[in-house]
TORSEKE-925839 format. One record per residue: residue number from 0; residue in one letter; x, y, z of N, C-alpha, C, O in turn. Coordinates in Angstrom, 3 decimals, m for minus. Layout:
N
  nr rest     n.c1     n.c2     n.c3    ca.c1    ca.c2    ca.c3     c.c1     c.c2     c.c3     o.c1     o.c2     o.c3
 NUM    A        X        Y        Z        X        Y        Z        X        Y        Z        X        Y        Z
...
# end
This chain:
193
  nr rest     n.c1     n.c2     n.c3    ca.c1    ca.c2    ca.c3     c.c1     c.c2     c.c3     o.c1     o.c2     o.c3
   0    M  121.904  m54.229   72.557  120.737  m54.824   71.950  121.125  m55.768   70.811  120.574  m56.862   70.679
   1    K  122.094  m55.322   69.981  122.544  m56.149   68.866  123.142  m57.463   69.380  122.958  m58.520   68.778
   2    R  123.850  m57.376   70.487  124.465  m58.582   71.060  123.390  m59.570   71.536  123.534  m60.780   71.362
   3    I  122.345  m59.061   72.121  121.276  m59.922   72.622  120.589  m60.628   71.449  120.319  m61.827   71.527
   4    I  120.306  m59.903   70.371  119.665  m60.496   69.192  120.595  m61.525   68.552  120.160  m62.599   68.138
   5    L  121.891  m61.176   68.477  122.870  m62.112   67.913  122.963  m63.386   68.746  122.981  m64.482   68.187
   6    L  123.020  m63.266   70.056  123.077  m64.443   70.923  121.784  m65.254   70.828  121.821  m66.484   70.855
   7    L  120.650  m64.577   70.718  119.369  m65.254   70.577  119.315  m66.044   69.264  118.844  m67.181   69.244
   8    C  119.793  m65.450   68.179  119.825  m66.149   66.869  120.742  m67.368   66.919  120.383  m68.437   66.425
   9    I  121.908  m67.212   67.506  122.852  m68.331   67.609  122.250  m69.439   68.462  122.393  m70.618   68.140
  10    G  121.581  m69.068   69.541  120.940  m70.062   70.408  119.842  m70.822   69.680  119.744  m72.042   69.813
  11    L  119.010  m70.114   68.908  117.947  m70.770   68.161  118.496  m71.678   67.066  117.972  m72.770   66.846
  12    L  119.542  m71.236   66.383  120.151  m72.060   65.338  120.780  m73.331   65.911  120.650  m74.406   65.326
  13    S  121.451  m73.210   67.037  122.063  m74.402   67.634  120.988  m75.362   68.148  121.150  m76.578   68.041
  14    F  119.899  m74.837   68.700  118.794  m75.686   69.153  118.159  m76.404   67.959  117.844  m77.592   68.043
  15    N  117.976  m75.701   66.876  117.410  m76.276   65.656  118.331  m77.363   65.095  117.856  m78.393   64.618
  16    G  119.633  m77.138   65.151  120.594  m78.136   64.658  120.530  m79.435   65.436  120.655  m80.514   64.855
  17    F  120.334  m79.344   66.752  120.233  m80.552   67.561  118.914  m81.274   67.322  118.859  m82.503   67.372
  18    A  117.873  m80.531   67.067  116.549  m81.128   66.880  116.429  m81.858   65.546  115.571  m82.730   65.416
  19    Q  117.246  m81.541   64.559  117.121  m82.109   63.219  117.836  m83.444   63.052  117.666  m84.091   62.019
  20    K  118.621  m83.876   64.017  119.364  m85.121   63.852  118.432  m86.321   63.855  117.480  m86.388   64.632
  21    K  118.731  m87.286   62.952  117.934  m88.515   62.851  118.795  m89.706   63.206  120.022  m89.659   63.125
  22    K  118.132  m90.766   63.597  118.849  m92.009   63.857  119.222  m92.649   62.537  118.474  m92.545   61.564
  23    A  120.379  m93.316   62.487  120.812  m94.017   61.278  119.922  m95.241   61.081  119.625  m95.947   62.045
  24    P  119.486  m95.508   59.829  118.638  m96.679   59.606  119.423  m97.974   59.812  120.626  m98.038   59.558
  25    A  118.719  m98.997   60.273  119.353 m100.297   60.502  119.740 m100.909   59.164  118.985 m100.824   58.195
  26    K  120.916 m101.526   59.110  121.378 m102.172   57.876  120.670 m103.501   57.695  120.450 m104.248   58.649
  27    K  120.317 m103.776   56.441  119.659 m105.044   56.124  120.670 m105.982   55.493  121.463 m105.567   54.648
  28    T  120.645 m107.222   55.890  121.517 m108.216   55.287  120.706 m109.047   54.317  119.535 m109.337   54.562
  29    G  121.342 m109.439   53.193  120.629 m110.176   52.159  120.630 m111.675   52.358  120.074 m112.397   51.530
  30    T  121.235 m112.171   53.427  121.331 m113.615   53.581  120.571 m114.125   54.800  120.869 m115.208   55.304
  31    T  119.610 m113.372   55.271  118.814 m113.881   56.372  117.926 m114.999   55.865  117.718 m115.146   54.661
  32    A  117.416 m115.771   56.776  116.590 m116.913   56.380  115.375 m116.478   55.584  114.923 m117.202   54.697
  33    S  114.838 m115.300   55.890  113.661 m114.842   55.163  114.016 m114.389   53.751  113.139 m114.356   52.888
  34    A  115.287 m114.035   53.487  115.695 m113.585   52.168  115.936 m114.757   51.218  115.927 m114.569   50.002
  35    L  116.146 m115.945   51.740  116.371 m117.110   50.898  115.020 m117.682   50.474  114.081 m117.707   51.270
  36    P  114.919 m118.137   49.236  113.600 m118.486   48.689  113.001 m119.790   49.221  113.697 m120.694   49.682
  37    K  111.658 m119.830   49.129  110.858 m121.014   49.444  109.981 m121.273   48.237  109.526 m120.336   47.580
  38    L  109.744 m122.541   47.943  108.827 m122.911   46.870  108.280 m124.296   47.168  109.037 m125.215   47.480
  39    D  106.976 m124.443   47.073  106.301 m125.703   47.393  106.753 m126.160   48.776  106.552 m125.442   49.756
  40    N  107.358 m127.337   48.871  107.823 m127.840   50.168  109.347 m127.702   50.307  109.959 m128.405   51.112
  41    L  109.951 m126.813   49.538  111.402 m126.627   49.552  111.777 m125.294   50.171  111.092 m124.292   49.966
  42    Q  112.868 m125.282   50.933  113.394 m124.064   51.544  114.904 m124.036   51.336  115.600 m124.970   51.735
  43    V  115.416 m122.977   50.714  116.856 m122.806   50.564  117.366 m122.198   51.867  116.776 m121.248   52.383
  44    E  118.464 m122.744   52.401  118.971 m122.268   53.685  120.469 m122.497   53.807  121.062 m123.300   53.088
  45    I  121.055 m121.765   54.741  122.450 m121.967   55.124  122.400 m122.512   56.540  122.008 m121.818   57.479
  46    K  122.807 m123.778   56.677  122.661 m124.446   57.972  123.809 m125.426   58.176  124.142 m126.195   57.274
  47    G  124.396 m125.398   59.332  125.440 m126.360   59.686  126.646 m126.320   58.760  127.249 m127.359   58.490
  48    G  127.009 m125.132   58.266  128.158 m125.009   57.377  127.871 m125.428   55.946  128.802 m125.605   55.160
  49    N  126.604 m125.589   55.591  126.216 m125.984   54.238  125.171 m125.036   53.666  124.286 m124.555   54.373
  50    F  125.297 m124.782   52.375  124.256 m124.104   51.608  123.424 m125.236   51.041  123.943 m126.049   50.276
  51    Q  122.129 m125.316   51.398  121.356 m126.504   51.080  119.907 m126.183   50.737  119.405 m125.092   51.006
  52    V  119.254 m127.174   50.132  117.829 m127.109   49.853  117.173 m128.121   50.786  117.386 m129.327   50.665
  53    A  116.371 m127.608   51.722  115.692 m128.470   52.688  114.336 m128.884   52.125  113.603 m128.065   51.571
  54    I  114.019 m130.160   52.276  112.737 m130.703   51.840  111.877 m130.859   53.088  112.214 m131.623   53.992
  55    N  110.768 m130.132   53.129  109.883 m130.155   54.298  108.684 m131.057   54.035  108.132 m131.077   52.935
  56    E  108.297 m131.795   55.056  107.084 m132.607   55.006  106.246 m132.244   56.216  106.697 m132.366   57.355
  57    K  105.024 m131.798   55.964  104.090 m131.365   57.013  104.694 m130.272   57.878  104.497 m130.248   59.093
  58    G  105.449 m129.346   57.229  106.005 m128.199   57.924  107.300 m128.443   58.676  107.863 m127.508   59.246
  59    K  107.787 m129.689   58.691  109.028 m130.004   59.397  110.070 m130.489   58.400  109.729 m131.191   57.447
  60    P  111.354 m130.123   58.604  112.407 m130.572   57.692  112.548 m132.098   57.725  112.767 m132.683   58.785
  61    A  112.421 m132.733   56.563  112.543 m134.184   56.482  113.907 m134.593   55.945  114.493 m135.578   56.394
  62    D  114.406 m133.830   54.983  115.675 m134.165   54.346  116.257 m132.887   53.752  115.569 m131.871   53.660
  63    A  117.530 m132.941   53.350  118.167 m131.787   52.722  119.172 m132.254   51.687  119.832 m133.279   51.858
  64    M  119.276 m131.495   50.621  120.278 m131.743   49.583  121.323 m130.638   49.688  120.998 m129.461   49.529
  65    V  122.573 m131.006   49.955  123.637 m130.030   50.117  124.054 m129.522   48.732  124.410 m130.307   47.854
  66    V  124.006 m128.210   48.553  124.426 m127.584   47.301  125.935 m127.398   47.326  126.626 m127.774   46.379
  67    K  126.453 m126.814   48.417  127.900 m126.641   48.583  128.201 m126.301   50.033  127.325 m125.867   50.780
  68    A  129.439 m126.502   50.414  129.879 m126.126   51.751  129.929 m124.603   51.819  130.304 m123.947   50.847
  69    A  129.554 m124.044   52.962  129.511 m122.589   53.115  130.164 m122.192   54.424  129.890 m122.778   55.471
  70    D  131.043 m121.178   54.355  131.642 m120.672   55.580  130.844 m119.454   56.058  129.807 m119.123   55.483
  71    A  131.321 m118.800   57.093  130.578 m117.685   57.696  130.462 m116.488   56.752  129.529 m115.696   56.882
  72    S  131.394 m116.342   55.805  131.367 m115.195   54.897  130.513 m115.443   53.651  130.348 m114.543   52.828
  73    F  129.977 m116.638   53.507  129.178 m116.969   52.316  127.899 m116.144   52.303  127.114 m116.180   53.251
  74    A  127.695 m115.392   51.205  126.517 m114.530   51.094  125.984 m114.581   49.660  126.403 m113.785   48.820
  75    P  125.068 m115.504   49.372  124.520 m115.567   48.016  123.622 m114.367   47.725  122.840 m113.937   48.572
  76    K  123.750 m113.841   46.522  122.920 m112.712   46.092  121.933 m113.214   45.042  122.199 m114.201   44.356
  77    D  120.818 m112.547   44.922  119.799 m112.854   43.905  119.460 m114.339   43.868  119.354 m114.923   42.789
  78    C  119.291 m114.941   45.008  118.985 m116.369   45.093  117.527 m116.596   44.702  116.622 m115.969   45.255
  79    K  117.305 m117.506   43.737  115.953 m117.786   43.247  115.758 m119.287   43.128  116.687 m120.028   42.805
  80    L  114.544 m119.719   43.393  114.158 m121.116   43.256  112.881 m121.140   42.424  111.895 m120.489   42.768
  81    S  112.904 m121.895   41.327  111.728 m121.969   40.458  111.539 m123.406   39.999  112.461 m124.220   40.052
  82    S  110.318 m123.703   39.546  110.039 m125.048   39.051  109.666 m124.975   37.580  109.171 m123.954   37.101
  83    F  109.909 m126.074   36.869  109.533 m126.190   35.459  109.380 m127.668   35.140  109.772 m128.525   35.932
  84    T  108.809 m127.963   33.980  108.601 m129.346   33.570  109.447 m129.639   32.343  109.441 m128.868   31.383
  85    A  110.175 m130.747   32.368  110.980 m131.200   31.233  110.719 m132.687   31.043  110.898 m133.467   31.978
  86    S  110.302 m133.087   29.859  109.988 m134.487   29.529  108.958 m135.075   30.490  109.020 m136.258   30.822
  87    G  108.025 m134.260   30.929  106.963 m134.726   31.822  107.365 m134.855   33.279  106.588 m135.380   34.077
  88    V  108.545 m134.397   33.653  109.045 m134.504   35.025  109.176 m133.092   35.602  109.689 m132.191   34.938
  89    K  108.711 m132.904   36.841  108.842 m131.601   37.495  110.238 m131.477   38.083  110.661 m132.296   38.898
  90    L  110.956 m130.422   37.646  112.311 m130.154   38.113  112.354 m128.776   38.767  111.484 m127.937   38.534
  91    Y  113.380 m128.557   39.589  113.543 m127.291   40.290  114.891 m126.681   39.932  115.921 m127.355   39.958
  92    L  114.868 m125.392   39.598  116.073 m124.641   39.236  116.436 m123.712   40.383  115.627 m122.886   40.804
  93    L  117.659 m123.852   40.886  118.194 m122.965   41.916  119.266 m122.100   41.267  120.214 m122.616   40.674
  94    T  119.114 m120.787   41.380  120.058 m119.840   40.787  120.515 m118.875   41.868  119.700 m118.396   42.657
  95    W  121.820 m118.583   41.912  122.333 m117.578   42.838  123.621 m116.994   42.278  124.241 m117.565   41.382
  96    T  124.011 m115.850   42.819  125.207 m115.136   42.385  126.113 m114.921   43.584  125.653 m114.615   44.684
  97    E  127.411 m115.088   43.352  128.407 m114.806   44.389  129.318 m113.695   43.892  129.781 m113.725   42.752
  98    L  129.574 m112.712   44.754  130.454 m111.597   44.425  131.728 m111.727   45.239  131.691 m112.052   46.426
  99    N  132.863 m111.468   44.587  134.155 m111.575   45.259  135.044 m110.457   44.741  135.165 m110.271   43.530
 100    K  135.664 m109.714   45.641  136.561 m108.634   45.254  137.945 m108.923   45.810  138.107 m109.168   47.006
 101    V  138.954 m108.892   44.922  140.336 m109.141   45.321  141.151 m107.902   44.966  141.206 m107.502   43.803
 102    V  141.783 m107.294   45.970  142.605 m106.108   45.750  144.034 m106.451   46.136  144.301 m106.832   47.276
 103    T  144.960 m106.315   45.180  146.376 m106.576   45.432  147.198 m105.471   44.795  147.263 m105.378   43.569
 104    G  147.823 m104.636   45.602  148.693 m103.571   45.086  147.992 m102.682   44.076  147.113 m101.897   44.432
 105    K  148.378 m102.804   42.827  147.831 m101.959   41.767  146.754 m102.663   40.951  146.353 m102.168   39.898
 106    K  146.291 m103.796   41.419  145.335 m104.593   40.646  144.089 m104.883   41.483  144.180 m105.263   42.651
 107    T  142.927 m104.696   40.861  141.652 m104.988   41.510  140.850 m105.927   40.615  140.689 m105.670   39.422
 108    E  140.346 m107.016   41.196  139.523 m107.969   40.455  138.150 m108.050   41.106  138.030 m108.376   42.287
 109    D  137.110 m107.749   40.324  135.729 m107.905   40.760  135.167 m109.134   40.060  134.912 m109.110   38.856
 110    K  134.976 m110.205   40.819  134.503 m111.462   40.237  133.021 m111.649   40.559  132.607 m111.559   41.715
 111    T  132.232 m111.912   39.518  130.809 m112.202   39.662  130.569 m113.596   39.096  130.745 m113.820   37.899
 112    T  130.174 m114.521   39.941  129.929 m115.896   39.513  128.450 m116.206   39.686  127.899 m116.064   40.777
 113    T  127.806 m116.633   38.590  126.398 m117.006   38.609  126.296 m118.515   38.480  126.845 m119.104   37.549
 114    Y  125.589 m119.141   39.416  125.426 m120.593   39.433  123.983 m120.954   39.096  123.050 m120.254   39.491
 115    N  123.807 m122.062   38.356  122.496 m122.617   38.033  122.557 m124.113   38.283  123.377 m124.813   37.688
 116    V  121.689 m124.607   39.164  121.669 m126.027   39.508  120.229 m126.515   39.397  119.307 m125.874   39.900
 117    I  120.043 m127.666   38.728  118.710 m128.234   38.567  118.629 m129.531   39.359  119.520 m130.377   39.293
 118    Y  117.518 m129.671   40.123  117.300 m130.849   40.955  116.016 m131.566   40.564  115.031 m130.949   40.158
 119    E  116.057 m132.887   40.699  114.841 m133.684   40.652  114.578 m134.095   42.094  115.329 m134.881   42.671
 120    I  113.525 m133.569   42.661  113.263 m133.737   44.087  112.804 m135.153   44.421  113.128 m135.668   45.492
 121    A  112.059 m135.788   43.525  111.547 m137.144   43.802  112.694 m138.111   44.097  112.588 m138.941   44.999
 122    S  113.791 m138.009   43.340  114.941 m138.891   43.561  116.034 m138.206   44.384  117.066 m138.813   44.670
 123    K  115.812 m136.941   44.768  116.783 m136.158   45.543  118.143 m136.140   44.846  119.180 m136.409   45.453
 124    K  118.105 m135.812   43.535  119.317 m135.863   42.726  119.531 m134.557   41.974  118.590 m133.957   41.453
 125    Q  120.793 m134.129   41.931  121.173 m132.990   41.099  121.349 m133.515   39.682  122.156 m134.416   39.450
 126    V  120.594 m132.954   38.724  120.633 m133.475   37.360  121.381 m132.556   36.394  121.649 m132.942   35.256
 127    Y  121.720 m131.340   36.839  122.431 m130.398   35.965  123.083 m129.324   36.827  122.550 m128.929   37.864
 128    S  124.250 m128.861   36.377  124.942 m127.784   37.070  125.701 m126.931   36.064  126.261 m127.455   35.101
 129    N  125.722 m125.619   36.281  126.397 m124.700   35.371  126.869 m123.481   36.164  126.250 m123.108   37.160
 130    Y  127.963 m122.864   35.723  128.397 m121.604   36.316  128.919 m120.688   35.214  129.357 m121.150   34.161
 131    Q  128.865 m119.394   35.473  129.456 m118.407   34.583  130.181 m117.387   35.442  129.589 m116.776   36.332
 132    L  131.479 m117.206   35.168  132.309 m116.265   35.909  132.648 m115.083   35.005  133.130 m115.260   33.886
 133    I  132.390 m113.882   35.503  132.792 m112.660   34.807  133.758 m111.950   35.739  133.394 m111.564   36.850
 134    N  135.004 m111.779   35.276  136.064 m111.185   36.072  136.421 m109.834   35.469  136.985 m109.771   34.376
 135    H  136.098 m108.756   36.169  136.415 m107.406   35.719  137.706 m106.987   36.410  137.737 m106.808   37.628
 136    I  138.781 m106.831   35.622  140.112 m106.539   36.165  140.474 m105.089   35.856  140.395 m104.653   34.707
 137    T  140.868 m104.349   36.885  141.363 m102.987   36.730  142.788 m102.969   37.266  143.035 m103.361   38.407
 138    E  143.737 m102.505   36.424  145.145 m102.564   36.795  145.837 m101.266   36.413  145.616 m100.735   35.324
 139    V  146.686 m100.749   37.317  147.498  m99.575   37.037  148.843 m100.081   36.513  149.556 m100.803   37.209
 140    V  149.188  m99.688   35.259  150.382 m100.189   34.585  151.352  m99.044   34.353  150.944  m97.957   33.945
 141    S  152.647  m99.281   34.610  153.696  m98.294   34.370  154.003  m98.226   32.884  154.038  m99.258   32.213
 142    L  154.227  m97.026   32.359  154.496  m96.848   30.938  155.991  m96.689   30.696  156.549  m95.628   30.973
 143    G  156.630  m97.703   30.196  158.017  m97.665   29.724  159.060  m97.152   30.684  159.947  m96.414   30.256
 144    G  159.010  m97.491   31.935  160.060  m97.132   32.876  159.969  m95.700   33.387  160.808  m95.284   34.185
 145    T  158.988  m94.946   32.955  158.822  m93.582   33.450  157.865  m93.590   34.635  157.314  m94.624   35.013
 146    A  157.688  m92.412   35.202  156.776  m92.301   36.340  155.311  m92.303   35.892  154.401  m92.396   36.716
 147    A  155.097  m92.200   34.592  153.728  m92.155   34.078  153.072  m93.536   34.171  153.714  m94.564   33.957
 148    T  151.785  m93.528   34.494  151.022  m94.777   34.587  149.705  m94.626   33.827  149.265  m93.525   33.498
 149    E  149.110  m95.762   33.570  147.803  m95.767   32.922  146.975  m96.878   33.555  147.502  m97.907   33.977
 150    T  145.668  m96.646   33.608  144.753  m97.639   34.150  144.175  m98.451   33.002  143.604  m97.898   32.062
 151    Q  144.329  m99.768   33.087  143.806 m100.661   32.054  142.694 m101.515   32.648  142.769 m101.944   33.800
 152    E  141.652 m101.755   31.841  140.539 m102.598   32.265  140.384 m103.759   31.305  140.494 m103.602   30.089
 153    K  140.127 m104.933   31.876  139.901 m106.150   31.087  138.701 m106.883   31.665  138.417 m106.790   32.859
 154    I  138.007 m107.607   30.811  136.929 m108.482   31.271  137.209 m109.880   30.751  137.356 m110.098   29.548
 155    R  137.281 m110.820   31.679  137.500 m112.225   31.319  136.278 m113.027   31.709  135.659 m112.778   32.744
 156    R  135.936 m113.996   30.871  134.754 m114.824   31.124  135.155 m116.293   31.132  136.000 m116.739   30.356
 157    E  134.519 m117.023   32.034  134.674 m118.476   32.108  133.293 m119.094   32.193  132.340 m118.448   32.629
 158    G  133.187 m120.332   31.780  131.920 m121.035   31.871  130.973 m120.630   30.763  131.385 m120.078   29.743
 159    F  129.686 m120.913   30.977  128.674 m120.688   29.958  127.523 m119.856   30.503  127.184 m119.931   31.685
 160    E  126.929 m119.063   29.618  125.688 m118.377   29.950  124.571 m119.408   29.914  124.519 m120.230   28.999
 161    F  123.686 m119.376   30.885  122.629 m120.364   31.034  121.301 m119.787   30.567  120.943 m118.666   30.928
 162    V  120.558 m120.570   29.749  119.221 m120.176   29.308  118.299 m121.378   29.484  118.572 m122.458   28.959
 163    L  117.201 m121.188   30.229  116.174 m122.213   30.370  115.107 m121.915   29.333  114.474 m120.860   29.381
 164    N  114.899 m122.828   28.399  113.928 m122.642   27.325  112.525 m123.013   27.801  112.361 m123.705   28.805
 165    A  111.516 m122.542   27.064  110.116 m122.765   27.435  109.729 m124.247   27.429  108.836 m124.653   28.173
 166    D  110.385 m125.053   26.603  110.053 m126.482   26.528  110.771 m127.324   27.582  110.626 m128.546   27.584
 167    G  111.546 m126.699   28.482  112.255 m127.433   29.533  113.667 m127.820   29.148  114.384 m128.411   29.956
 168    S  114.084 m127.501   27.928  115.463 m127.765   27.535  116.351 m126.627   28.048  115.867 m125.559   28.422
 169    V  117.648 m126.883   28.054  118.622 m125.933   28.574  119.615 m125.605   27.469  120.064 m126.496   26.748
 170    T  119.960 m124.321   27.336  120.959 m123.894   26.355  122.124 m123.263   27.093  121.944 m122.420   27.971
 171    Q  123.334 m123.691   26.714  124.561 m123.094   27.229  125.190 m122.298   26.099  125.349 m122.805   24.988
 172    K  125.549 m121.044   26.382  126.138 m120.183   25.361  127.488 m119.669   25.836  127.682 m119.350   27.009
 173    S  128.410 m119.600   24.888  129.671 m118.909   25.120  129.927 m118.051   23.885  129.082 m117.976   22.993
 174    K  131.077 m117.412   23.833  131.391 m116.544   22.695  131.478 m117.328   21.394  131.124 m116.812   20.334
 175    S  131.943 m118.560   21.468  132.202 m119.327   20.247  131.276 m120.522   20.033  131.325 m121.133   18.965
 176    Q  130.440 m120.876   20.995  129.591 m122.059   20.818  128.268 m121.932   21.557  128.112 m121.133   22.480
 177    Q  127.320 m122.755   21.114  126.009 m122.829   21.754  125.575 m124.283   21.724  125.573 m124.914   20.668
 178    T  125.205 m124.816   22.887  124.810 m126.210   23.005  123.471 m126.292   23.715  123.242 m125.600   24.708
 179    T  122.577 m127.149   23.199  121.272 m127.349   23.821  121.208 m128.749   24.416  121.638 m129.719   23.792
 180    F  120.666 m128.845   25.627  120.523 m130.114   26.333  119.046 m130.371   26.600  118.294 m129.447   26.908
 181    V  118.636 m131.628   26.480  117.267 m132.034   26.805  117.329 m133.049   27.935  118.330 m133.745   28.103
 182    Y  116.252 m133.128   28.708  116.222 m134.005   29.868  115.812 m135.421   29.467  114.790 m135.617   28.808
 183    D  116.617 m136.405   29.869  116.319 m137.822   29.661  115.788 m138.353   30.996  116.555 m138.542   31.941
 184    K  114.479 m138.593   31.072  113.881 m138.979   32.357  114.265 m140.385   32.793  114.225 m140.684   33.986
 185    D  114.640 m141.262   31.855  115.049 m142.619   32.234  116.408 m142.615   32.927  116.601 m143.316   33.921
 186    K  117.353 m141.825   32.404  118.691 m141.757   32.995  118.811 m140.637   34.019  119.836 m140.519   34.690
 187    M  117.761 m139.803   34.146  117.740 m138.674   35.082  118.941 m137.751   34.908  119.659 m137.458   35.864
 188    E  119.150 m137.294   33.658  120.221 m136.357   33.377  119.917 m135.592   32.085  119.097 m136.020   31.272
 189    F  120.583 m134.472   31.917  120.447 m133.705   30.682  121.494 m134.190   29.688  122.661 m134.369   30.037
 190    K  121.057 m134.404   28.429  121.942 m134.875   27.361  121.892 m133.902   26.195  120.904 m133.194   26.003
 191    K  122.975 m133.876   25.413  123.025 m133.021   24.236  121.902 m133.379   23.278  121.580 m134.550   23.077
 192    K  121.326 m132.366   22.702  120.228 m132.557   21.765  120.743 m133.016   20.418  119.956 m133.230   19.496
# end
């Protein structure tokens, strides 16, 4: 009798174990066409080996401004497109982040690069560009010829932090300096204030 109850319990437990399995959820990619932003008549897209801003007229692509060449591994994160007014001119700000990880032996570099590009759509011209690179380095270092090691971390920065001010001016910040630029609509470029 004990054997029958034991076999019955094992059978029920194994049946329950098979019934509880779920399918793995489908992975989502962040670079699908729907994940890239749209604003007014502009669509950010990766097409024909280029990362570009397409200008649509009556729902059809009329022209495109190439931001940069893009290979198959190009995957922009946190891509945003916004508009603002500077000196009475409507401009568009495109912002995105690229992540890159380099592992070599005892050293790992996590690079995060944030790009900010401003366009004047009427003239189809890039009027400003900025990047900021933050490189987080983790390295295993040998201590004085012994078998002992230690892990060291460093953070290196390149470029400038970007700030878009409420009046349409742009501020670039670094550890040692801060510069403000205003838009000159006659020359179609940002100049130091």
